[in-house]
Structures are given as C-alpha cells and as structure tokens.
PDB file as gemmi writes it, atoms N, CA and C in Angstrom:
CRYST1    1.000    1.000    1.000  90.00  90.00  90.00 P 1                      
ATOM      1  N   MET A   1      50.361   4.862 -24.406  1.00  0.00           N  
ATOM      2  CA  MET A   1      50.340   4.062 -23.207  1.00  0.00           C  
ATOM      3  C   MET A   1      49.938   2.637 -23.589  1.00  0.00           C  
ATOM      4  N   PRO A   2      50.778   1.674 -23.278  1.00  0.00           N  
ATOM      5  CA  PRO A   2      50.463   0.286 -23.628  1.00  0.00           C  
ATOM      6  C   PRO A   2      49.374  -0.278 -22.709  1.00  0.00           C  
ATOM      7  N   PHE A   3      48.612  -1.170 -23.261  1.00  0.00           N  
ATOM      8  CA  PHE A   3      47.530  -1.818 -22.522  1.00  0.00           C  
ATOM      9  C   PHE A   3      48.107  -3.065 -21.841  1.00  0.00           C  
ATOM     10  N   THR A   4      48.433  -2.917 -20.558  1.00  0.00           N  
ATOM     11  CA  THR A   4      49.059  -4.009 -19.814  1.00  0.00           C  
ATOM     12  C   THR A   4      48.041  -4.694 -18.920  1.00  0.00           C  
ATOM     13  N   ARG A   5      48.492  -5.735 -18.305  1.00  0.00           N  
ATOM     14  CA  ARG A   5      47.615  -6.485 -17.384  1.00  0.00           C  
ATOM     15  C   ARG A   5      47.205  -5.604 -16.200  1.00  0.00           C  
ATOM     16  N   THR A   6      48.124  -4.787 -15.695  1.00  0.00           N  
ATOM     17  CA  THR A   6      47.828  -3.890 -14.573  1.00  0.00           C  
ATOM     18  C   THR A   6      46.774  -2.864 -14.963  1.00  0.00           C  
ATOM     19  N   THR A   7      46.878  -2.308 -16.141  1.00  0.00           N  
ATOM     20  CA  THR A   7      45.885  -1.354 -16.630  1.00  0.00           C  
ATOM     21  C   THR A   7      44.525  -2.026 -16.770  1.00  0.00           C  
ATOM     22  N   PHE A   8      44.508  -3.221 -17.287  1.00  0.00           N  
ATOM     23  CA  PHE A   8      43.264  -3.971 -17.454  1.00  0.00           C  
ATOM     24  C   PHE A   8      42.600  -4.231 -16.101  1.00  0.00           C  
ATOM     25  N   LEU A   9      43.367  -4.640 -15.094  1.00  0.00           N  
ATOM     26  CA  LEU A   9      42.820  -4.900 -13.760  1.00  0.00           C  
ATOM     27  C   LEU A   9      42.301  -3.619 -13.108  1.00  0.00           C  
ATOM     28  N   ARG A  10      42.999  -2.523 -13.328  1.00  0.00           N  
ATOM     29  CA  ARG A  10      42.559  -1.245 -12.775  1.00  0.00           C  
ATOM     30  C   ARG A  10      41.221  -0.838 -13.406  1.00  0.00           C  
ATOM     31  N   ILE A  11      41.059  -1.030 -14.697  1.00  0.00           N  
ATOM     32  CA  ILE A  11      39.799  -0.709 -15.379  1.00  0.00           C  
ATOM     33  C   ILE A  11      38.670  -1.592 -14.851  1.00  0.00           C  
ATOM     34  N   ILE A  12      38.956  -2.870 -14.634  1.00  0.00           N  
ATOM     35  CA  ILE A  12      37.945  -3.793 -14.100  1.00  0.00           C  
ATOM     36  C   ILE A  12      37.518  -3.360 -12.698  1.00  0.00           C  
ATOM     37  N   LYS A  13      38.454  -2.989 -11.829  1.00  0.00           N  
ATOM     38  CA  LYS A  13      38.137  -2.560 -10.470  1.00  0.00           C  
ATOM     39  C   LYS A  13      37.292  -1.296 -10.467  1.00  0.00           C  
ATOM     40  N   ILE A  14      37.699  -0.306 -11.238  1.00  0.00           N  
ATOM     41  CA  ILE A  14      36.951   0.955 -11.299  1.00  0.00           C  
ATOM     42  C   ILE A  14      35.569   0.725 -11.903  1.00  0.00           C  
ATOM     43  N   GLY A  15      35.494  -0.053 -12.956  1.00  0.00           N  
ATOM     44  CA  GLY A  15      34.200  -0.358 -13.575  1.00  0.00           C  
ATOM     45  C   GLY A  15      33.274  -1.097 -12.629  1.00  0.00           C  
ATOM     46  N   SER A  16      33.804  -2.052 -11.873  1.00  0.00           N  
ATOM     47  CA  SER A  16      32.996  -2.798 -10.906  1.00  0.00           C  
ATOM     48  C   SER A  16      32.481  -1.885  -9.802  1.00  0.00           C  
ATOM     49  N   ALA A  17      33.332  -1.001  -9.303  1.00  0.00           N  
ATOM     50  CA  ALA A  17      32.920  -0.070  -8.253  1.00  0.00           C  
ATOM     51  C   ALA A  17      31.817   0.858  -8.759  1.00  0.00           C  
ATOM     52  N   ILE A  18      31.965   1.363  -9.960  1.00  0.00           N  
ATOM     53  CA  ILE A  18      30.940   2.236 -10.541  1.00  0.00           C  
ATOM     54  C   ILE A  18      29.632   1.479 -10.727  1.00  0.00           C  
ATOM     55  N   LEU A  19      29.713   0.245 -11.201  1.00  0.00           N  
ATOM     56  CA  LEU A  19      28.514  -0.569 -11.395  1.00  0.00           C  
ATOM     57  C   LEU A  19      27.798  -0.829 -10.070  1.00  0.00           C  
ATOM     58  N   ILE A  20      28.528  -1.127  -9.025  1.00  0.00           N  
ATOM     59  CA  ILE A  20      27.921  -1.376  -7.712  1.00  0.00           C  
ATOM     60  C   ILE A  20      27.249  -0.111  -7.182  1.00  0.00           C  
ATOM     61  N   VAL A  21      27.896   1.026  -7.313  1.00  0.00           N  
ATOM     62  CA  VAL A  21      27.303   2.286  -6.863  1.00  0.00           C  
ATOM     63  C   VAL A  21      26.035   2.592  -7.645  1.00  0.00           C  
ATOM     64  N   LEU A  22      26.052   2.391  -8.958  1.00  0.00           N  
ATOM     65  CA  LEU A  22      24.858   2.631  -9.776  1.00  0.00           C  
ATOM     66  C   LEU A  22      23.722   1.691  -9.406  1.00  0.00           C  
ATOM     67  N   LEU A  23      24.026   0.429  -9.112  1.00  0.00           N  
ATOM     68  CA  LEU A  23      22.987  -0.516  -8.689  1.00  0.00           C  
ATOM     69  C   LEU A  23      22.371  -0.114  -7.354  1.00  0.00           C  
ATOM     70  N   ILE A  24      23.187   0.349  -6.426  1.00  0.00           N  
ATOM     71  CA  ILE A  24      22.663   0.803  -5.129  1.00  0.00           C  
ATOM     72  C   ILE A  24      21.765   2.022  -5.306  1.00  0.00           C  
ATOM     73  N   ILE A  25      22.176   2.957  -6.129  1.00  0.00           N  
ATOM     74  CA  ILE A  25      21.360   4.151  -6.383  1.00  0.00           C  
ATOM     75  C   ILE A  25      20.053   3.770  -7.068  1.00  0.00           C  
ATOM     76  N   ALA A  26      20.102   2.892  -8.063  1.00  0.00           N  
ATOM     77  CA  ALA A  26      18.884   2.463  -8.767  1.00  0.00           C  
ATOM     78  C   ALA A  26      17.932   1.748  -7.819  1.00  0.00           C  
ATOM     79  N   TYR A  27      18.454   0.903  -6.954  1.00  0.00           N  
ATOM     80  CA  TYR A  27      17.602   0.195  -5.985  1.00  0.00           C  
ATOM     81  C   TYR A  27      16.956   1.176  -5.009  1.00  0.00           C  
ATOM     82  N   ALA A  28      17.694   2.163  -4.536  1.00  0.00           N  
ATOM     83  CA  ALA A  28      17.143   3.159  -3.605  1.00  0.00           C  
ATOM     84  C   ALA A  28      16.028   3.968  -4.268  1.00  0.00           C  
ATOM     85  N   ILE A  29      16.214   4.341  -5.507  1.00  0.00           N  
ATOM     86  CA  ILE A  29      15.171   5.081  -6.227  1.00  0.00           C  
ATOM     87  C   ILE A  29      13.951   4.204  -6.440  1.00  0.00           C  
ATOM     88  N   TRP A  30      14.148   2.954  -6.821  1.00  0.00           N  
ATOM     89  CA  TRP A  30      13.025   2.035  -7.050  1.00  0.00           C  
ATOM     90  C   TRP A  30      12.218   1.829  -5.777  1.00  0.00           C  
ATOM     91  N   ARG A  31      12.886   1.675  -4.621  1.00  0.00           N  
ATOM     92  CA  ARG A  31      12.186   1.473  -3.353  1.00  0.00           C  
ATOM     93  C   ARG A  31      11.471   2.739  -2.893  1.00  0.00           C  
ATOM     94  N   SER A  32      11.962   3.906  -3.257  1.00  0.00           N  
ATOM     95  CA  SER A  32      11.332   5.146  -2.813  1.00  0.00           C  
ATOM     96  C   SER A  32      10.067   5.465  -3.600  1.00  0.00           C  
ATOM     97  N   PHE A  33       9.876   4.875  -4.772  1.00  0.00           N  
ATOM     98  CA  PHE A  33       8.650   5.115  -5.532  1.00  0.00           C  
ATOM     99  C   PHE A  33       7.412   4.671  -4.765  1.00  0.00           C  
ATOM    100  N   ALA A  34       7.498   3.607  -3.991  1.00  0.00           N  
ATOM    101  CA  ALA A  34       6.356   3.135  -3.209  1.00  0.00           C  
ATOM    102  C   ALA A  34       5.929   4.195  -2.199  1.00  0.00           C  
ATOM    103  N   TYR A  35       6.886   4.845  -1.570  1.00  0.00           N  
ATOM    104  CA  TYR A  35       6.547   5.890  -0.603  1.00  0.00           C  
ATOM    105  C   TYR A  35       6.010   7.130  -1.289  1.00  0.00           C  
ATOM    106  N   ALA A  36       6.444   7.395  -2.474  1.00  0.00           N  
ATOM    107  CA  ALA A  36       5.982   8.581  -3.189  1.00  0.00           C  
ATOM    108  C   ALA A  36       4.526   8.454  -3.623  1.00  0.00           C  
ATOM    109  N   ARG A  37       4.059   7.232  -3.840  1.00  0.00           N  
ATOM    110  CA  ARG A  37       2.679   7.031  -4.296  1.00  0.00           C  
ATOM    111  C   ARG A  37       1.666   7.208  -3.191  1.00  0.00           C  
ATOM    112  N   GLY A  38       2.022   7.023  -1.936  1.00  0.00           N  
ATOM    113  CA  GLY A  38       1.092   7.174  -0.834  1.00  0.00           C  
ATOM    114  C   GLY A  38       0.259   5.922  -0.627  1.00  0.00           C  
ATOM    115  N   PRO A  39      -0.682   5.967   0.344  1.00  0.00           N  
ATOM    116  CA  PRO A  39      -1.476   4.778   0.666  1.00  0.00           C  
ATOM    117  C   PRO A  39      -2.491   4.447  -0.424  1.00  0.00           C  
ATOM    118  N   HIS A  40      -2.907   3.173  -0.434  1.00  0.00           N  
ATOM    119  CA  HIS A  40      -3.884   2.702  -1.416  1.00  0.00           C  
ATOM    120  C   HIS A  40      -4.795   1.671  -0.748  1.00  0.00           C  
ATOM    121  N   ILE A  41      -6.108   1.807  -0.944  1.00  0.00           N  
ATOM    122  CA  ILE A  41      -7.100   0.883  -0.369  1.00  0.00           C  
ATOM    123  C   ILE A  41      -7.726   0.083  -1.503  1.00  0.00           C  
ATOM    124  N   THR A  42      -7.763  -1.248  -1.338  1.00  0.00           N  
ATOM    125  CA  THR A  42      -8.472  -2.126  -2.266  1.00  0.00           C  
ATOM    126  C   THR A  42      -9.543  -2.851  -1.461  1.00  0.00           C  
ATOM    127  N   LEU A  43     -10.798  -2.638  -1.802  1.00  0.00           N  
ATOM    128  CA  LEU A  43     -11.912  -3.233  -1.081  1.00  0.00           C  
ATOM    129  C   LEU A  43     -12.428  -4.447  -1.848  1.00  0.00           C  
ATOM    130  N   SER A  44     -12.436  -5.614  -1.187  1.00  0.00           N  
ATOM    131  CA  SER A  44     -12.909  -6.847  -1.816  1.00  0.00           C  
ATOM    132  C   SER A  44     -14.403  -7.046  -1.614  1.00  0.00           C  
ATOM    133  N   GLU A  45     -14.859  -6.854  -0.403  1.00  0.00           N  
ATOM    134  CA  GLU A  45     -16.278  -7.015  -0.054  1.00  0.00           C  
ATOM    135  C   GLU A  45     -16.696  -5.923   0.892  1.00  0.00           C  
ATOM    136  N   PRO A  46     -17.902  -5.488   0.848  1.00  0.00           N  
ATOM    137  CA  PRO A  46     -18.940  -5.676  -0.156  1.00  0.00           C  
ATOM    138  C   PRO A  46     -18.744  -4.716  -1.323  1.00  0.00           C  
ATOM    139  N   ALA A  47     -19.423  -4.980  -2.398  1.00  0.00           N  
ATOM    140  CA  ALA A  47     -19.369  -4.094  -3.555  1.00  0.00           C  
ATOM    141  C   ALA A  47     -20.187  -2.834  -3.271  1.00  0.00           C  
ATOM    142  N   ASN A  48     -19.878  -1.760  -3.976  1.00  0.00           N  
ATOM    143  CA  ASN A  48     -20.624  -0.523  -3.821  1.00  0.00           C  
ATOM    144  C   ASN A  48     -22.079  -0.748  -4.243  1.00  0.00           C  
ATOM    145  N   TYR A  49     -23.009  -0.240  -3.477  1.00  0.00           N  
ATOM    146  CA  TYR A  49     -24.450  -0.377  -3.667  1.00  0.00           C  
ATOM    147  C   TYR A  49     -24.919  -1.827  -3.540  1.00  0.00           C  
ATOM    148  N   ALA A  50     -24.189  -2.634  -2.766  1.00  0.00           N  
ATOM    149  CA  ALA A  50     -24.589  -4.026  -2.556  1.00  0.00           C  
ATOM    150  C   ALA A  50     -25.830  -4.073  -1.673  1.00  0.00           C  
ATOM    151  N   SER A  51     -26.666  -5.070  -1.912  1.00  0.00           N  
ATOM    152  CA  SER A  51     -27.856  -5.290  -1.105  1.00  0.00           C  
ATOM    153  C   SER A  51     -27.534  -6.367  -0.069  1.00  0.00           C  
ATOM    154  N   ILE A  52     -27.653  -6.013   1.200  1.00  0.00           N  
ATOM    155  CA  ILE A  52     -27.327  -6.900   2.303  1.00  0.00           C  
ATOM    156  C   ILE A  52     -28.629  -7.361   2.938  1.00  0.00           C  
ATOM    157  N   THR A  53     -28.772  -8.676   3.135  1.00  0.00           N  
ATOM    158  CA  THR A  53     -30.012  -9.202   3.722  1.00  0.00           C  
ATOM    159  C   THR A  53     -29.899  -9.443   5.221  1.00  0.00           C  
ATOM    160  N   SER A  54     -28.687  -9.632   5.737  1.00  0.00           N  
ATOM    161  CA  SER A  54     -28.528  -9.882   7.172  1.00  0.00           C  
ATOM    162  C   SER A  54     -28.233  -8.573   7.908  1.00  0.00           C  
ATOM    163  N   SER A  55     -28.204  -8.644   9.231  1.00  0.00           N  
ATOM    164  CA  SER A  55     -27.976  -7.441  10.033  1.00  0.00           C  
ATOM    165  C   SER A  55     -26.492  -7.112  10.177  1.00  0.00           C  
ATOM    166  N   THR A  56     -25.623  -8.044   9.788  1.00  0.00           N  
ATOM    167  CA  THR A  56     -24.181  -7.775   9.834  1.00  0.00           C  
ATOM    168  C   THR A  56     -23.551  -8.148   8.493  1.00  0.00           C  
ATOM    169  N   THR A  57     -22.394  -7.569   8.241  1.00  0.00           N  
ATOM    170  CA  THR A  57     -21.627  -7.909   7.050  1.00  0.00           C  
ATOM    171  C   THR A  57     -20.145  -7.745   7.348  1.00  0.00           C  
ATOM    172  N   HIS A  58     -19.321  -8.354   6.528  1.00  0.00           N  
ATOM    173  CA  HIS A  58     -17.874  -8.262   6.672  1.00  0.00           C  
ATOM    174  C   HIS A  58     -17.325  -7.265   5.660  1.00  0.00           C  
ATOM    175  N   ILE A  59     -16.461  -6.391   6.123  1.00  0.00           N  
ATOM    176  CA  ILE A  59     -15.725  -5.479   5.256  1.00  0.00           C  
ATOM    177  C   ILE A  59     -14.343  -6.101   5.086  1.00  0.00           C  
ATOM    178  N   ILE A  60     -14.038  -6.537   3.873  1.00  0.00           N  
ATOM    179  CA  ILE A  60     -12.793  -7.255   3.598  1.00  0.00           C  
ATOM    180  C   ILE A  60     -12.028  -6.506   2.518  1.00  0.00           C  
ATOM    181  N   GLY A  61     -10.739  -6.345   2.748  1.00  0.00           N  
ATOM    182  CA  GLY A  61      -9.922  -5.665   1.759  1.00  0.00           C  
ATOM    183  C   GLY A  61      -8.457  -5.673   2.125  1.00  0.00           C  
ATOM    184  N   ARG A  62      -7.727  -4.819   1.433  1.00  0.00           N  
ATOM    185  CA  ARG A  62      -6.280  -4.730   1.635  1.00  0.00           C  
ATOM    186  C   ARG A  62      -5.856  -3.272   1.512  1.00  0.00           C  
ATOM    187  N   VAL A  63      -4.925  -2.888   2.339  1.00  0.00           N  
ATOM    188  CA  VAL A  63      -4.379  -1.539   2.292  1.00  0.00           C  
ATOM    189  C   VAL A  63      -2.868  -1.656   2.078  1.00  0.00           C  
ATOM    190  N   GLU A  64      -2.332  -0.780   1.243  1.00  0.00           N  
ATOM    191  CA  GLU A  64      -0.900  -0.786   0.950  1.00  0.00           C  
ATOM    192  C   GLU A  64      -0.291   0.544   1.365  1.00  0.00           C  
ATOM    193  N   ARG A  65       0.917   0.483   1.866  1.00  0.00           N  
ATOM    194  CA  ARG A  65       1.698   1.655   2.245  1.00  0.00           C  
ATOM    195  C   ARG A  65       0.970   2.544   3.245  1.00  0.00           C  
ATOM    196  N   ALA A  66       0.332   1.941   4.249  1.00  0.00           N  
ATOM    197  CA  ALA A  66      -0.397   2.707   5.257  1.00  0.00           C  
ATOM    198  C   ALA A  66      -0.061   2.204   6.653  1.00  0.00           C  
ATOM    199  N   ASN A  67      -0.068   3.125   7.597  1.00  0.00           N  
ATOM    200  CA  ASN A  67       0.164   2.766   8.991  1.00  0.00           C  
ATOM    201  C   ASN A  67      -1.131   2.500   9.721  1.00  0.00           C  
ATOM    202  N   THR A  68      -2.156   3.303   9.442  1.00  0.00           N  
ATOM    203  CA  THR A  68      -3.446   3.126  10.102  1.00  0.00           C  
ATOM    204  C   THR A  68      -4.561   3.179   9.072  1.00  0.00           C  
ATOM    205  N   ILE A  69      -5.654   2.504   9.400  1.00  0.00           N  
ATOM    206  CA  ILE A  69      -6.860   2.556   8.570  1.00  0.00           C  
ATOM    207  C   ILE A  69      -8.058   2.649   9.504  1.00  0.00           C  
ATOM    208  N   THR A  70      -9.013   3.476   9.112  1.00  0.00           N  
ATOM    209  CA  THR A  70     -10.214   3.646   9.919  1.00  0.00           C  
ATOM    210  C   THR A  70     -11.445   3.345   9.080  1.00  0.00           C  
ATOM    211  N   LEU A  71     -12.464   2.853   9.753  1.00  0.00           N  
ATOM    212  CA  LEU A  71     -13.771   2.607   9.142  1.00  0.00           C  
ATOM    213  C   LEU A  71     -14.771   3.461   9.896  1.00  0.00           C  
ATOM    214  N   ASN A  72     -15.304   4.473   9.216  1.00  0.00           N  
ATOM    215  CA  ASN A  72     -16.221   5.446   9.824  1.00  0.00           C  
ATOM    216  C   ASN A  72     -15.616   6.056  11.084  1.00  0.00           C  
ATOM    217  N   GLY A  73     -14.322   6.347  11.057  1.00  0.00           N  
ATOM    218  CA  GLY A  73     -13.645   6.998  12.166  1.00  0.00           C  
ATOM    219  C   GLY A  73     -13.092   6.056  13.226  1.00  0.00           C  
ATOM    220  N   LYS A  74     -13.414   4.776  13.149  1.00  0.00           N  
ATOM    221  CA  LYS A  74     -12.937   3.793  14.134  1.00  0.00           C  
ATOM    222  C   LYS A  74     -11.748   3.041  13.541  1.00  0.00           C  
ATOM    223  N   THR A  75     -10.639   2.995  14.285  1.00  0.00           N  
ATOM    224  CA  THR A  75      -9.443   2.306  13.810  1.00  0.00           C  
ATOM    225  C   THR A  75      -9.701   0.808  13.732  1.00  0.00           C  
ATOM    226  N   ILE A  76      -9.295   0.210  12.605  1.00  0.00           N  
ATOM    227  CA  ILE A  76      -9.410  -1.240  12.457  1.00  0.00           C  
ATOM    228  C   ILE A  76      -8.013  -1.821  12.304  1.00  0.00           C  
ATOM    229  N   THR A  77      -7.898  -3.101  12.622  1.00  0.00           N  
ATOM    230  CA  THR A  77      -6.582  -3.739  12.608  1.00  0.00           C  
ATOM    231  C   THR A  77      -6.278  -4.297  11.222  1.00  0.00           C  
ATOM    232  N   ILE A  78      -4.984  -4.279  10.907  1.00  0.00           N  
ATOM    233  CA  ILE A  78      -4.507  -4.873   9.665  1.00  0.00           C  
ATOM    234  C   ILE A  78      -3.378  -5.825  10.012  1.00  0.00           C  
ATOM    235  N   ASP A  79      -3.191  -6.857   9.178  1.00  0.00           N  
ATOM    236  CA  ASP A  79      -2.090  -7.795   9.419  1.00  0.00           C  
ATOM    237  C   ASP A  79      -0.823  -7.311   8.713  1.00  0.00           C  
ATOM    238  N   GLU A  80       0.231  -8.135   8.749  1.00  0.00           N  
ATOM    239  CA  GLU A  80       1.514  -7.733   8.175  1.00  0.00           C  
ATOM    240  C   GLU A  80       1.443  -7.481   6.670  1.00  0.00           C  
ATOM    241  N   GLN A  81       0.541  -8.185   5.985  1.00  0.00           N  
ATOM    242  CA  GLN A  81       0.407  -8.009   4.535  1.00  0.00           C  
ATOM    243  C   GLN A  81      -0.533  -6.858   4.180  1.00  0.00           C  
ATOM    244  N   GLY A  82      -1.188  -6.251   5.166  1.00  0.00           N  
ATOM    245  CA  GLY A  82      -2.096  -5.141   4.919  1.00  0.00           C  
ATOM    246  C   GLY A  82      -3.544  -5.552   4.759  1.00  0.00           C  
ATOM    247  N   ASN A  83      -3.878  -6.816   5.012  1.00  0.00           N  
ATOM    248  CA  ASN A  83      -5.255  -7.291   4.894  1.00  0.00           C  
ATOM    249  C   ASN A  83      -6.066  -6.871   6.112  1.00  0.00           C  
ATOM    250  N   PHE A  84      -7.334  -6.585   5.884  1.00  0.00           N  
ATOM    251  CA  PHE A  84      -8.233  -6.287   6.996  1.00  0.00           C  
ATOM    252  C   PHE A  84      -9.552  -7.007   6.779  1.00  0.00           C  
ATOM    253  N   ASN A  85     -10.222  -7.310   7.891  1.00  0.00           N  
ATOM    254  CA  ASN A  85     -11.509  -7.994   7.890  1.00  0.00           C  
ATOM    255  C   ASN A  85     -12.264  -7.503   9.110  1.00  0.00           C  
ATOM    256  N   GLU A  86     -13.310  -6.736   8.894  1.00  0.00           N  
ATOM    257  CA  GLU A  86     -14.048  -6.111   9.982  1.00  0.00           C  
ATOM    258  C   GLU A  86     -15.533  -6.442   9.823  1.00  0.00           C  
ATOM    259  N   THR A  87     -16.171  -6.836  10.912  1.00  0.00           N  
ATOM    260  CA  THR A  87     -17.605  -7.114  10.915  1.00  0.00           C  
ATOM    261  C   THR A  87     -18.333  -5.873  11.420  1.00  0.00           C  
ATOM    262  N   ILE A  88     -19.362  -5.451  10.676  1.00  0.00           N  
ATOM    263  CA  ILE A  88     -20.122  -4.267  11.075  1.00  0.00           C  
ATOM    264  C   ILE A  88     -21.612  -4.600  11.085  1.00  0.00           C  
ATOM    265  N   ILE A  89     -22.356  -3.780  11.802  1.00  0.00           N  
ATOM    266  CA  ILE A  89     -23.816  -3.883  11.817  1.00  0.00           C  
ATOM    267  C   ILE A  89     -24.355  -3.046  10.665  1.00  0.00           C  
ATOM    268  N   VAL A  90     -25.305  -3.628   9.923  1.00  0.00           N  
ATOM    269  CA  VAL A  90     -25.919  -2.924   8.802  1.00  0.00           C  
ATOM    270  C   VAL A  90     -27.341  -2.557   9.221  1.00  0.00           C  
ATOM    271  N   PHE A  91     -27.639  -1.267   9.235  1.00  0.00           N  
ATOM    272  CA  PHE A  91     -28.948  -0.787   9.627  1.00  0.00           C  
ATOM    273  C   PHE A  91     -29.888  -0.774   8.423  1.00  0.00           C  
ATOM    274  N   PRO A  92     -31.194  -0.828   8.643  1.00  0.00           N  
ATOM    275  CA  PRO A  92     -32.131  -0.755   7.512  1.00  0.00           C  
ATOM    276  C   PRO A  92     -31.953   0.556   6.747  1.00  0.00           C  
ATOM    277  N   GLY A  93     -32.033   0.461   5.439  1.00  0.00           N  
ATOM    278  CA  GLY A  93     -31.846   1.635   4.586  1.00  0.00           C  
ATOM    279  C   GLY A  93     -30.439   1.670   4.010  1.00  0.00           C  
ATOM    280  N   THR A  94     -30.018   2.849   3.610  1.00  0.00           N  
ATOM    281  CA  THR A  94     -28.701   3.023   3.011  1.00  0.00           C  
ATOM    282  C   THR A  94     -27.664   3.289   4.095  1.00  0.00           C  
ATOM    283  N   ASN A  95     -26.580   2.552   4.055  1.00  0.00           N  
ATOM    284  CA  ASN A  95     -25.475   2.719   4.991  1.00  0.00           C  
ATOM    285  C   ASN A  95     -24.264   3.204   4.213  1.00  0.00           C  
ATOM    286  N   ILE A  96     -23.656   4.305   4.659  1.00  0.00           N  
ATOM    287  CA  ILE A  96     -22.458   4.845   4.011  1.00  0.00           C  
ATOM    288  C   ILE A  96     -21.252   4.448   4.843  1.00  0.00           C  
ATOM    289  N   LEU A  97     -20.321   3.757   4.210  1.00  0.00           N  
ATOM    290  CA  LEU A  97     -19.105   3.291   4.877  1.00  0.00           C  
ATOM    291  C   LEU A  97     -17.918   4.049   4.305  1.00  0.00           C  
ATOM    292  N   THR A  98     -17.125   4.652   5.172  1.00  0.00           N  
ATOM    293  CA  THR A  98     -15.963   5.417   4.743  1.00  0.00           C  
ATOM    294  C   THR A  98     -14.710   4.785   5.332  1.00  0.00           C  
ATOM    295  N   LEU A  99     -13.832   4.316   4.458  1.00  0.00           N  
ATOM    296  CA  LEU A  99     -12.528   3.787   4.854  1.00  0.00           C  
ATOM    297  C   LEU A  99     -11.487   4.856   4.567  1.00  0.00           C  
ATOM    298  N   ALA A 100     -10.647   5.152   5.548  1.00  0.00           N  
ATOM    299  CA  ALA A 100      -9.585   6.145   5.375  1.00  0.00           C  
ATOM    300  C   ALA A 100      -8.271   5.541   5.836  1.00  0.00           C  
ATOM    301  N   ALA A 101      -7.231   5.677   5.012  1.00  0.00           N  
ATOM    302  CA  ALA A 101      -5.902   5.164   5.338  1.00  0.00           C  
ATOM    303  C   ALA A 101      -4.923   6.324   5.410  1.00  0.00           C  
ATOM    304  N   ARG A 102      -3.991   6.225   6.379  1.00  0.00           N  
ATOM    305  CA  ARG A 102      -2.981   7.265   6.576  1.00  0.00           C  
ATOM    306  C   ARG A 102      -1.608   6.611   6.587  1.00  0.00           C  
ATOM    307  N   ASP A 103      -0.649   7.223   5.892  1.00  0.00           N  
ATOM    308  CA  ASP A 103       0.705   6.664   5.857  1.00  0.00           C  
ATOM    309  C   ASP A 103       1.612   7.398   6.835  1.00  0.00           C  
ATOM    310  N   GLN A 104       2.887   7.026   6.839  1.00  0.00           N  
ATOM    311  CA  GLN A 104       3.836   7.598   7.791  1.00  0.00           C  
ATOM    312  C   GLN A 104       4.151   9.065   7.524  1.00  0.00           C  
ATOM    313  N   PHE A 105       3.827   9.564   6.340  1.00  0.00           N  
ATOM    314  CA  PHE A 105       4.051  10.962   6.000  1.00  0.00           C  
ATOM    315  C   PHE A 105       2.779  11.789   6.171  1.00  0.00           C  
ATOM    316  N   ASN A 106       1.776  11.207   6.836  1.00  0.00           N  
ATOM    317  CA  ASN A 106       0.499  11.859   7.152  1.00  0.00           C  
ATOM    318  C   ASN A 106      -0.354  12.135   5.916  1.00  0.00           C  
ATOM    319  N   ARG A 107      -0.117  11.399   4.829  1.00  0.00           N  
ATOM    320  CA  ARG A 107      -0.965  11.509   3.645  1.00  0.00           C  
ATOM    321  C   ARG A 107      -2.129  10.550   3.817  1.00  0.00           C  
ATOM    322  N   THR A 108      -3.302  10.959   3.392  1.00  0.00           N  
ATOM    323  CA  THR A 108      -4.489  10.124   3.556  1.00  0.00           C  
ATOM    324  C   THR A 108      -5.158   9.866   2.216  1.00  0.00           C  
ATOM    325  N   VAL A 109      -5.867   8.749   2.170  1.00  0.00           N  
ATOM    326  CA  VAL A 109      -6.715   8.407   1.047  1.00  0.00           C  
ATOM    327  C   VAL A 109      -7.976   7.791   1.644  1.00  0.00           C  
ATOM    328  N   SER A 110      -9.110   8.056   1.025  1.00  0.00           N  
ATOM    329  CA  SER A 110     -10.354   7.487   1.550  1.00  0.00           C  
ATOM    330  C   SER A 110     -11.163   6.841   0.432  1.00  0.00           C  
ATOM    331  N   GLU A 111     -11.925   5.864   0.832  1.00  0.00           N  
ATOM    332  CA  GLU A 111     -12.786   5.110  -0.087  1.00  0.00           C  
ATOM    333  C   GLU A 111     -14.166   5.076   0.565  1.00  0.00           C  
ATOM    334  N   GLN A 112     -15.194   5.455  -0.182  1.00  0.00           N  
ATOM    335  CA  GLN A 112     -16.548   5.483   0.374  1.00  0.00           C  
ATOM    336  C   GLN A 112     -17.438   4.566  -0.448  1.00  0.00           C  
ATOM    337  N   ILE A 113     -18.175   3.694   0.248  1.00  0.00           N  
ATOM    338  CA  ILE A 113     -19.139   2.819  -0.429  1.00  0.00           C  
ATOM    339  C   ILE A 113     -20.475   2.912   0.290  1.00  0.00           C  
ATOM    340  N   GLN A 114     -21.505   2.507  -0.427  1.00  0.00           N  
ATOM    341  CA  GLN A 114     -22.849   2.476   0.144  1.00  0.00           C  
ATOM    342  C   GLN A 114     -23.385   1.054   0.037  1.00  0.00           C  
ATOM    343  N   VAL A 115     -23.991   0.589   1.119  1.00  0.00           N  
ATOM    344  CA  VAL A 115     -24.654  -0.704   1.109  1.00  0.00           C  
ATOM    345  C   VAL A 115     -26.095  -0.488   1.575  1.00  0.00           C  
ATOM    346  N   VAL A 116     -26.987  -1.312   1.069  1.00  0.00           N  
ATOM    347  CA  VAL A 116     -28.409  -1.156   1.362  1.00  0.00           C  
ATOM    348  C   VAL A 116     -28.919  -2.425   2.025  1.00  0.00           C  
ATOM    349  N   ARG A 117     -29.683  -2.243   3.083  1.00  0.00           N  
ATOM    350  CA  ARG A 117     -30.342  -3.388   3.720  1.00  0.00           C  
ATOM    351  C   ARG A 117     -31.825  -3.169   3.644  1.00  0.00           C  
TER     352      ARG A 117                                                      
END                                                                             
C-alpha cells in the first residue's frame, strides 16, 4: 500500500482524535484525585498547647475539599477559598478545641488542639 497524501491525512485525523480522548481521560482522572483524598484541615492559629492571655482568641485556618466545618459541634463559615476565622471565648485552664470537616461524600476528618489560659 503506497503512502499517499490521503493516507497521511487519515493517520493525522485518527491520531489527533486519540490524543484528544486520552487528554480528556487524563484530565478527568487528575481532577478525581482531589475527591478521593477527602477533606483536609490546616490550622494556622493558635498552635497546639498555646498559652492564651486574653479571654478570647481567633481560630484561623483553611479547609480543603469540604462542604461544612464545625468547631466543637458548632458550624462555622468558610469563604470560597476554604478560609475560616472564628472568635471563641477561652476559659481559665485547658480548653480542648475540636475542628471537624465533612465533604460531599460524608467523609469526615477532625483536628483537635488544646489551648491554655
């Protein structure tokens, strides 16, 4: 079979179609890895076992791949990027703070810290 211009164009078309399909499949797999990992909480402030001198403190952090986040069972708000900033009352002694995040597949992750006043 001779290698003609028509054969060459047919190979280019089929190769391009296969390449586009493979790119779409690779992109779909890459995007699904984020959902497979589940939610993740990153706490910026306060540090675990931090000593707090005032009666209030700010809980600052970021949550990824989560629909809701709670602090000691109370839902707190997050912005579009997943950042949260919540002011809480710190009682004398050791205070245990539990952050729990839940994603759309009902998977949860929790982070617990202790602060001392």
